[in-house]
Every structure is written in structure tokens, then in C-alpha cells.
C-alpha positions as CSV (number, residue, x, y, z in Angstrom):
1,X,-17.7,-0.2,19.5
2,X,-15.3,-0.4,22.4
3,X,-14.4,-3.7,24.1
4,X,-17.3,-3.1,26.5
5,X,-19.8,-2.6,23.7
6,X,-20.1,1.2,24.0
7,X,-20.2,3.2,20.8
8,X,-17.1,5.4,20.4
9,X,-16.8,8.7,18.5
10,X,-15.1,7.9,15.2
11,X,-12.9,10.4,13.2
12,X,-10.4,10.5,10.4
13,X,-7.4,12.0,12.1
14,X,-6.8,14.5,9.3
15,X,-10.3,15.9,9.9
16,X,-9.6,16.6,13.5
17,X,-6.4,18.5,12.6
18,X,-8.3,20.4,9.9
19,X,-6.2,18.8,7.1
20,X,-9.0,17.1,5.0
21,X,-12.2,15.2,5.2
22,X,-10.5,11.9,4.1
23,X,-7.2,10.3,3.4
24,X,-5.5,11.2,0.1
25,X,-3.7,7.8,0.1
26,X,-5.0,4.8,-1.9
27,X,-6.5,2.3,0.5
28,X,-5.1,-1.2,1.1
29,X,-7.1,-4.3,1.9
30,X,-7.3,-3.1,5.5
31,X,-7.2,0.3,7.1
32,X,-5.8,0.9,10.5
33,X,-8.0,2.3,13.3
34,X,-6.4,3.4,16.6
35,X,-8.3,3.5,19.9
36,X,-7.1,6.3,22.3
37,X,-8.3,7.3,25.7
38,X,-7.8,10.1,28.2
39,X,-9.3,9.6,31.6
40,X,-12.9,8.3,31.0
41,X,-13.1,9.5,27.4
42,X,-12.2,7.4,24.4
43,X,-12.0,8.0,20.6
44,X,-11.5,5.8,17.6
45,X,-9.2,7.3,14.9
46,X,-8.8,6.3,11.3
47,X,-5.1,6.8,10.3
48,X,-3.0,6.2,7.2
49,X,-0.4,4.0,9.0
50,X,0.7,2.9,12.4
51,X,4.5,3.3,12.4
52,X,5.0,1.8,15.9
53,X,5.5,2.6,19.5
54,X,8.2,5.0,20.6
55,X,9.1,6.7,23.9
56,X,9.7,10.4,23.5
57,X,10.4,13.4,25.7
58,X,7.6,15.9,25.2
59,X,8.8,19.5,25.5
60,X,6.5,22.5,26.1
61,X,5.8,24.8,23.2
62,X,5.8,28.0,25.2
63,X,3.1,30.4,26.1
64,X,2.2,31.4,22.5
65,X,1.1,27.8,21.6
66,X,0.2,26.4,25.0
67,X,-3.5,27.4,24.5
68,X,-3.9,25.7,21.1
69,X,-6.5,22.9,21.8
70,X,-5.2,19.4,21.5
71,X,-1.5,20.4,21.0
72,X,0.4,18.8,23.9
73,X,4.0,19.7,22.9
74,X,6.8,18.9,20.6
75,X,9.5,16.2,20.5
76,X,12.6,15.2,18.4
77,X,12.9,11.8,16.8
78,X,16.2,9.9,16.6
79,X,16.7,11.1,13.0
80,X,16.5,14.7,14.1
81,X,13.0,15.3,12.8
82,X,10.7,17.5,14.9
83,X,7.2,16.2,15.5
84,X,4.2,17.8,17.2
85,X,2.5,15.8,19.9
86,X,-1.3,15.9,19.8
87,X,-4.0,14.8,22.3
88,X,-6.7,13.3,20.0
89,X,-9.3,13.2,22.7
90,X,-8.8,16.9,23.4
91,X,-9.0,17.6,19.6
92,X,-12.2,15.7,19.4
93,X,-13.7,17.6,22.3
94,X,-13.0,20.9,20.6
95,X,-13.0,20.2,16.9
96,X,-15.2,17.0,16.8
97,X,-18.2,18.8,15.3
98,X,-16.2,20.5,12.6
99,X,-14.4,17.2,11.8
100,X,-17.7,15.4,11.4
101,X,-18.8,18.0,8.9
102,X,-15.6,17.6,6.9
103,X,-16.1,13.8,6.9
104,X,-19.7,14.2,5.9
105,X,-18.7,16.2,2.9
106,X,-17.0,13.0,1.7
107,X,-19.1,10.2,3.3
108,X,-18.4,7.5,0.7
109,X,-14.6,7.9,0.8
110,X,-13.7,8.5,4.4
111,X,-11.2,5.7,4.1
112,X,-10.0,6.8,0.7
113,X,-12.7,4.9,-1.3
114,X,-15.2,6.1,-3.7
115,X,-18.8,4.8,-3.6
116,X,-17.8,2.2,-6.2
117,X,-15.0,0.9,-3.9
118,X,-12.1,2.2,-6.1
119,X,-9.4,4.8,-5.2
120,X,-10.6,8.3,-6.0
121,X,-9.0,9.8,-9.1
122,X,-7.0,13.0,-8.7
123,X,-5.7,15.7,-10.9
124,X,-2.2,14.2,-11.1
125,X,-3.3,10.8,-12.3
126,X,-5.0,12.3,-15.3
127,X,-2.1,14.6,-16.2
128,X,0.7,12.1,-15.4
129,X,2.4,14.4,-12.9
130,X,4.4,12.2,-10.6
131,X,7.0,13.2,-8.0
132,X,9.5,10.7,-6.6
133,X,10.4,11.6,-3.0
134,X,13.7,10.1,-1.7
135,X,14.4,10.4,2.0
136,X,15.5,7.9,4.7
137,X,13.1,9.5,7.2
138,X,9.7,7.9,7.1
139,X,8.3,11.1,8.8
140,X,9.6,13.3,6.0
141,X,8.4,10.9,3.3
142,X,4.9,10.8,4.8
143,X,4.6,14.5,5.4
144,X,5.8,15.3,1.9
145,X,3.6,12.7,0.3
146,X,0.5,14.1,1.9
147,X,1.4,17.7,1.1
148,X,2.0,16.9,-2.6
149,X,-1.1,14.6,-2.8
150,X,-3.3,17.4,-1.5
151,X,-1.9,19.6,-4.3
152,X,-2.8,17.1,-7.0
153,X,0.4,15.1,-7.5
154,X,0.9,11.3,-7.6
155,X,3.8,10.5,-5.2
156,X,6.3,7.7,-5.3
157,X,8.4,7.0,-2.2
158,X,12.0,5.7,-1.8
159,X,14.0,5.3,1.4
160,X,17.4,5.8,-0.2
161,X,19.3,6.2,-3.5
162,X,19.3,2.4,-4.3
163,X,15.6,2.2,-3.7
164,X,15.1,5.2,-5.9
165,X,17.2,3.7,-8.8
166,X,15.2,0.5,-8.6
167,X,12.0,2.5,-9.0
168,X,13.4,4.5,-11.9
169,X,13.8,1.2,-13.8
170,X,10.0,1.5,-14.3
171,X,7.9,4.4,-15.4
172,X,9.8,7.7,-14.8
173,X,8.4,10.4,-12.6
174,X,8.3,14.0,-13.7
175,X,10.5,15.3,-10.8
176,X,12.7,13.8,-8.2
177,X,13.0,15.3,-4.7
178,X,16.0,13.9,-2.8
179,X,17.7,14.4,0.5
180,X,21.5,14.1,0.8
181,X,22.3,12.0,3.8
182,X,20.8,8.5,3.4
183,X,22.1,4.9,4.0
184,X,23.4,2.7,1.2
185,X,23.4,5.5,-1.4
186,X,23.2,9.2,-0.6
187,X,21.6,12.0,-2.7
188,X,24.9,12.9,-4.4
189,X,25.5,9.4,-5.7
190,X,21.8,9.1,-6.7
191,X,22.2,12.3,-8.8
192,X,25.4,11.0,-10.3
193,X,23.7,7.8,-11.4
194,X,20.7,9.6,-12.8
195,X,22.9,11.9,-14.9
196,X,24.9,8.9,-16.1
197,X,21.9,7.1,-17.6
198,X,20.7,8.4,-21.0
199,X,17.1,7.4,-20.0
200,X,17.1,9.7,-16.9
201,X,19.7,12.2,-18.0
202,X,17.2,15.1,-18.3
203,X,15.0,14.1,-15.3
204,X,14.7,17.2,-13.0
205,X,16.3,16.7,-9.6
206,X,15.5,19.0,-6.7
207,X,17.8,18.4,-3.6
208,X,16.2,19.3,-0.3
209,X,18.6,19.4,2.6
210,X,19.7,21.1,5.8
211,X,23.3,21.3,4.4
212,X,23.3,24.9,3.1
213,X,27.1,25.5,2.9
214,X,28.4,26.7,-0.4
215,X,30.6,23.6,-0.9
216,X,27.6,21.3,-0.7
217,X,25.6,23.5,-3.0
218,X,28.4,23.8,-5.5
219,X,29.1,20.1,-5.5
220,X,25.4,19.4,-6.1
221,X,25.4,21.8,-9.1
222,X,28.5,20.1,-10.5
223,X,26.7,16.7,-10.4
224,X,23.7,18.1,-12.2
225,X,21.2,18.9,-9.5
226,X,18.6,21.3,-11.0
227,X,17.8,23.1,-7.8
228,X,19.3,23.1,-4.3
229,X,16.7,23.9,-1.7
230,X,17.8,24.5,1.9
231,X,15.7,23.7,5.0
232,X,13.4,25.2,6.2
233,X,11.7,26.0,2.9
234,X,8.4,27.5,1.8
235,X,5.9,25.0,0.6
236,X,4.7,27.5,-1.9
237,X,8.2,27.8,-3.3
238,X,8.5,24.0,-3.6
239,X,5.2,23.8,-5.4
240,X,6.3,26.6,-7.8
241,X,9.6,24.7,-8.5
242,X,7.9,21.4,-9.2
243,X,5.4,23.1,-11.5
244,X,8.1,25.0,-13.4
245,X,10.1,21.9,-14.1
246,X,7.0,20.0,-15.2
247,X,6.0,22.8,-17.5
248,X,9.5,23.1,-18.9
249,X,9.5,19.3,-19.7
250,X,6.1,19.6,-21.4
251,X,7.4,22.3,-23.8
252,X,10.4,20.2,-24.9
């Protein structure tokens, strides 16, 4: 209900964008719900996380995308990441019925819970296929996490090389995806540390970066990076790479 007692339309944000019927992330003790309004219309949205408030300059997407319902424009964050700006109320007006059907297909776990109140099991948790994503951009981490989770992987997140090395002291992932430029410890130093430890020596490392010059690629190979993937990249190519390294480890 709204503050005036009126019932509000309620959606999982991913259902409005056509992503899924429910979150792929394990739920915490509380789940965030955002109330948005446009003119006299209001919508309640279930989201994975509320990162914070930020002023942005919204740029027009051009005539090709200007007619896409709910897509208001695009903006660039301070870290250089590009983000699409959506109008959730407009999305609900156009896609609300479809979103409700997606959510109805998973009524008991719309917030990431099964009917028994436990996180839903996925393919990766039964196969032990875990990917460690190392990037200082929270946007990149979240987007990559959701993409991999949708494809059956368990995902660990680290904000830089030091954070990643601390996590590697525990159970090892099957593959590491890392950026280069990060505070405290960059991707090059992270790889150097991984290759210097007998425990992680053979851990597959895929470096994903916008630095595509040969000198960076060659340096990465010298340090022991298994694959150097330049941005932008194909999601299908990334999935194929991860799968190939997991299969390769399984046969050894």
C-alpha cells in the first residue's frame, strides 16, 4: 500500500524488463522495495539492491531507440560505465501484464525464496561451478553476476585484487574473471599472486578489459593469464570460454 492506503501495482523489476520472473540472488533477511511515481501513477518495485542516489545527465538514444517503451535514455557513470535509464511507470503501463505472468510462473519465489523459505537451488550449486568476478565497478559486478547466475553459475564478487586474494583463501572457484585497473591491487598483480601460489597456480584466469593494445595483452600472457578478452565482448563467447576451462579442469 502507498502512504495514503491505496493499493499499488507491485512488480519484480526484472520481470518488467523481460529478464526473469524472480531474482537469481539469494535473499537476505530483508528485500528492498522501491516506490516510484510519474505524474499521478505509482508503482512498487522489488529490486536486488539500492546502490544510492546519483545525479546523472540523461542523453537521448536517437530515433532508432526513442520508441522503445520505458527506455528514457542513457548516461555515463563516473567510472565510465554506460547505463540505460528506464521509466518503471512507463514499463509497467506497457509490460505490466506480461511481467505479472512471469512472476506468476514463480509465485513462491518472487523474492528469491522457495515455498519452504530457502534459496532455490541452481545448476551450478550441484555441479560446483563457481566463477569469481573481480572488478571495482559495482555496476559491472552486478551485471556480470546476474548474467552468469541466469546461466547456472554460482558467482563470487570481489572489488579488487586484495579482496579477491582474501576470498581465494577459502574454497577455490573454478574460474576467475578479472579487470585490470582496480584500486589497491590491479588485475596484473592479482594474476601474479595467483600464479605464485601452488594452491592457485592452475586456476583459470580470464582478463576482461578495454585495454586491447598488444603490450597489455602480451604482458598478461607473460604473467599467466589464460585468456585476454577485450571489451566489448560477446556474452556467448564468454560463456563458451568459462565452460571450456571448467571442462578442461574436470578432465585433469
